[in-house]
N, C-alpha and C positions, 0 to 999 in steps of 0.2 A: 580794374581788377587784375591781380597778379596771377596769371594762369599758371606760371611756373611753380607757385606754391600749391595750387590746387591739383596739379597733375600727380604729384607723389601721393596725395591723399586719395585721389580717385583710383590710382593703380593699386594702392594698398587695399582699398575696399574691394576692388575686383579680385585681388589675390585671395582675400579672406573668403569671398563668396565661392571662388573656384575650389579652394582647399576644403571648404565646408561640404561642397557637393561631392568631392572625391572621398571624404571621410564617410559620408552617408552611403555612397556606392560601395565602399569597402565594408561597411558594417553589414549591408544587405548581402554582399557577396561572401561574407565569412572571413575576410582577410583581417578584420579587426574584431577582437572579442566583443561579444554583446555585453554592454554595460548599461547603466541607467541613462547615459547620454545618447545611446544609439537605439535602445529598445523601441522608442517612439517611432522610429523610422521603419521598423519591420511591418510587413503587410498583414500580420496576424498577432494574436496574443499567444506568447510561447506557452507550451504545455508543461505543466509541472508533473513529473512522474514521481509520486511520493516515495521517499526513501531511495530514490534512484537518480538518474541523470539524463542529460541529452547529449547525443553524439556530436562532437564538433565536426565541422567540415571546412574545406578550403575550395575556393573557386579556381579551377585550372582550365584555361581556354574555354570558358563558358560552361563548364561542367562542374557540378558540385561533387567533390570527392570526399568519401567517408572511408574509415578504416575500422574493421572489426577483427578481433582475435578471439577465437574460441579456445578455452583452456579449462583445466581444473582450477577451482578457486576455493577459498575459505570464506563462507558467507554467514553473517550473523542474522539469525531469524528473529531474535529478541535478545536483550541482555541476559546472559547466562546460557545461551545456546548458539553454537556455530556448527555448520554442516560442511562437508566436503562435496561441493556441487560442481557442475559443469556450466560455465556461463560465458558471456562475451565481455571482453574488456574489464575483467575483474568483478563482474556483478551478474546477478540474476534477479529479475529479467535484465537482459542486456540494455545498454543505453538506448534511449528512444531516438529513432531516426526521424527527423522533422524536415519537411521540404514543402514546396509549393507546386500545385498543379501546373504542368507545363515545364517544370525543371527537367533537365537531363542530369541523371545521377550516375556516378561511378563508385562502386563499393568494392574495396579490396578486403578479402577474407583470408586470414592466416589461420591455419589449423595447428594448434599445439596440443590437441588431444592425442591419446595413444592409439586412435583408430581413425579411419577415413570419415569424412563428413561432407555435407553440402548444406547450403542455406536456401530455404524456400521463402519467397516473398509472398506471403499468404494473402490472397485477395487482390494483389496488384496485377493490373493488366499489362502484359509485357510479351516479348518474343518467347516462343517455346523454349529456345535454347538457354534462356536466362531464368527459367522457372525454378531451378535449383533442386531437382530431384535426382539423387545419385543413381547412376546407371540408366536412367530414362532420358533425361534432358541434358546430362553432362557426365563427364567422368567424375568419380568421387575425388575430393580434395585429400591427398594423402597427408599423413602427419609431416609437418615441417614445410609444406608448400603453401603458396598464396595464389588464389584465383581472383580474377577480376569479373565483376558483373557490371553491366552498363545498359541503361534503358531510359526512355523518356516517360515521365509521369503523365498519364493521359486521363487521370481521374482525381478526385479528392475524397477523403474519408479516413476512418480509423482502420488501418490494416495491421498486419503483424509480420514478423520474421521468425523462423525457427529452423532447427536442424531437420533435414530430410535424408539423413543417413543413420541407420540404427536408431530410428525414432524412439522406440520404447525406452532405450537407455538414455539417449542424449537429451530428449525433451524431458524424460522422467527425472533427470538430474538438473534441469534448469536452463537448457539451451533455447531461449526464446526471448522475444522483445517486441516493442511497438514500432510500427512504421506509420507515421501520421503525415498525411498529405493535406495541407490547407488549401482551400479553394482559391483560385486565382482572383475571383470577384466575390468576396464574402457578401452575404445577404444581410447580415446584422453583426453587431459587435458582441463579443464574449468578454466579460470582465475577468473571469477566472476559469482556467481550463485545466482539468486534472485527469490523469491516466492511472488506472488500477488494473494490474494483471493478476488474474486469479490462478491459483494452483493448489494442488493437494499432494501430500508426501506421506511416506511411511518411514519413520526413523525409529528404530528400536531404542527404547529408553536406555541411556547409558552409552550410546554409540554416536557417531557423527556422520556415517555414510548413509544417505537415503537409499532405500531398496526399490529400484525401478521395476522389480518383478511383481510387486503388489498391485493388484488390479482394482480392488474395491474397498478393502478395509484400511483406509488411510487414518493416520492419527495426528497429522498437522495440516491445517488449512491456512492459506496465506493470501494476503494482499501485497503484491509486489515482493513476494518471497519473504514477507515479514508477518509474524504472528503477534496478535495482541498479548501482552502489553508493550510490544515493540513497534507498533504502527504509528506513522505520522498522521496528525489530523489534517482535514481540509479547512482552510480558512476563507472567510468572505465577510463583507460588510453588508448590513441590511439593504435590500433593494438591488444588489448586484445580480447580474445574470451569470450563472455558473453552468459550465458544461462538465459532465463526468463521462469519461470514456472507459469502458470495461472491455478487457480482452481475455481470451481463454483458449488454451490448447491442451488442457489436461484431460482427465478421465471422467470427471464427475459432472453432474448438473448443479447449478447454483441459482438461488433466488435472492438477489441483492435488494435489500429493503432499506429505505431511508426514512427516518422518523421526521415528523413535523412538516412535511411538504408533499404536495402533489406535483409530479414532474411530467414532462412530455418526452416520449421516446422519439428522437429526431433523426436517428440514423442507425443503420446496421452495417455489417461488413460489405453489403451489396451497394451501399450508397445512401444518400440523403432520402428521407421520407418526405414527400410533399407535405406542406403545412396542413392541407385539408385532410390528409390521411394520418397525421400524428395522433396518438392517443394518450390520455392521462393515465398515470400509474403511481403507485407508491412502492411497488416491487417489480423488478425486472428479471425475467428468467433468461439464463444464458447457458448454452451447452458448449461442448468442445468444438473448437474451430470457428467460434462466432465472436463478433464484437457488437457492442450495443453502446450508443451515445444517448444520454438524456440531458435535458436542460431544465432549469428552474430559476425562479427569483428567490433570493435568499431571505429567510425569515429569522429574526433574532432568536438566539438560544444556543444551547449545546445539544446536538441531535445525533443519536446513534446511527451508524451506517454499518450494516452487517449482512451476512448470509443468513437466511431464515430457516435453512435446514438445521435442526436443533443441535446436531453434533458438530456443525462446522464452525461455530464461534466458541470452540473449546480446544484445549491442547492435550496431547499425550494421554488419550483415554484407552483403557483396556476393555475389551468387549467380551472377555471370556471368564468373568467372575460372576458368582451368583448375585441375584437381586436380593439385597437385605433390607430394602425399604420397608419399614414397619415391623421388622423382625428384631426382637430383643436379643442383644448380644451380652447380656449380663453374665459375667463369669467367663465368657469366652476370651475376652481381651487378656485377662490375667494368665490363662493357660497358654495362650500363644506367646505372651511376653516371656514366658519361661524358655521358649525355644527361640524366639526372635526378640531380643532386647529392644525396647523402644517402640514396639508395635502399638499402633493405635487403631482401634475399631472405628469405623465411620460408615455413613450411608444409611443408618437406621432412621434418621429424621430428614434425610435429604443430603445434598452435597455442599451446601453453603459452608459448613464447617471445614471443608477442605482448604479454604483460603486461610483459615486460622492455623490449621496444621502446617501449611506450607511455610508460614512465617517462622515456625519453631523447629521443624523437622526437615532435615535435608533429604531431598529425593535422590534418584540416581544422577550421576554426573552428566552434565550437558543435556539436561532434560527440563523442559518447562513444566511448572505446575499446571494442572488441568484448567484452573481458573485463576485470574489475577486482575491487577489494575486497581488503582486508587483514584477515586473521584472526589469532588468537593463535599460529598455527603457520606463518604465511606467507601468500602470495597465495591468495585463494579461487578466482579465475579464473571468475567468473560475471558475469552481467549480467541485464538485462530483468526477467522475472518471477521474482525470487528475493528472499527475505528470511529472517530467522532468528526462530525461537521460542526465547526465553530463559527457562528455568525455573530460577531461583536462589532460595535461601532469603531473600536480602536484596532482592528486587525490591520497590520502593516500592509502597504502596497509595495511588495518587493520588486526591485528593478528587473530581476531576471529569475528564471526558473532555478538556476544554480544557487542564487541567494536564498530562495525559499527553502530548498532542501538542505542548505547549510545550517539554517537557523531552526527549522521545524523538523524534528526527528521522532519525538516521542509524544504519547497522549497528552501530557500536561503542558507541552509547549503551547504558546499563544494564550495561556491562562484559561480561567473558567468564566462562564457567563454570570453576570450579576442580575439575578432575577428581580423584577419589580416587586414591591411590597404586595403581599396577598396572593402571589401567583405560584407558591410552592406548597405541595401537598404536605400535611402534617397531622399528627395525632389529634383526635377530638378530645382526648383525655389528658390534660396537662399533668395530672398526678402520675400517669403511667410513664411519661417521660422522665419525671423526677426519680421514680423507682428504678428505671433503667440506668439512669446516670449514677445512682448510688450502688449499683450491683457490683459484686466481685465475681469474676468469671474465670474458669480454667482456660488457658490458652489452647489446650489440646482437646478439651471436652466442653464446648460452649453451653451444653445443656446443664452443666454443673454451675449453679448460680446461688449466691447467698448475699445477705446484706452486710456481713462482717468479713474482715480478712480471714484467711485460713489457707488450707491446702486441699487439693483435689483428692477425694477418697479413691478415685480410680487410678491415678498415676502419681500422686504425691507432689505434683508441681504446685508452687505458690500461686494462689488466685490473684488475678490482676484486676485493679479497679477499672471498670468500663465507663469511659467518659460519655457524656451526652453528645449527640451529633452536633457538630459546630453550627452555629447560627449562620445562615447564608447571608452574605452582604447584599445590600440593595443598591440599585442605581440611583 
């Protein structure tokens, strides 16, 4: 046997193994970007912060280093509306900090706000001097300066970070984010892990600056500072175990309801709930300063996920107008149109018609319609704290959280569910559907209907043919 020929081969194989080990170590230590080649080596399933991002880090002398910059930002709440917010690294909520129990972290915070600030690591067990309360545990960070926070992570769970200097203004304008600490020894595998930060805002219609002085009468409610129809869906395949993490440091109470599933509340901001103490729910209540984690096994379908307080899945509502439900407005519209050209009366039969009005009549600039969104069967008619859990066989398995947020941004991303035959509710009167399909309707006054083309007697607009609801494709 020629050992001189085998030696180079053996050395080569050894070098490949050594280099592979180095690359794995670098991937875990943050020195190599997480990709589809390295994600399998991470000791956890990366969290997807919908419409957001994860904060990158670098390993320096055994310490994970993160960098945050708090500053004024321009943030899109949904297509057609941007606000002047205060956030971290160009976004609100700020990028999610993700680490592992036992890690030592070093976080540099640069203040580019026009006033002093500090960052509180909400729920994290750490030395008092690192707690981040301006004036109590540290000097405030003046504009233009950078402070260093450093501590060891002695727990795991869903925590948060947020401003603790002039909280009313700084948190009220969006200075908040997730701090997620994965367990050193996970008890079970999570297939999909999602994070949703809840918040509420008041933005005067036609403006872009949220008003942090408003205490209760909010008009925009958001998931990760996005309002429907600008919210990204959650994707999963049937049978996968999904964890959803909710965080909240706003003013209001929320009741987050998910359709089609019963889930287990598995953790709070205080830590994991023992399995014997976990309880089943379909709605989880969460107040300011709290986090809640729940888990479930995904069931096929497209399922609504929203706050169940009735005004919270709506946008830009005014609460100071009379209740006209059931009140005839005959003759009123014409009189007001003489003073306000283009005025349209609505609300007499409900607010569903608002969605039709929004298609044809421009509202104030930089203002979302109260209801919106288009689904596979027509208008969804929601806003604010509303999104969709999509459980399809063909949902992609994205390699990284960044890849998910790059490709999944709006409600119709990931497509719609193909319902099996016989599983979709429909009219028991086939003739009614035909009549509906043949109707001509005013875009501004849906109550004006006729079987022939013509114009609306109320506003003069040409009636449009109303098509039948599209037949749902089957699997």
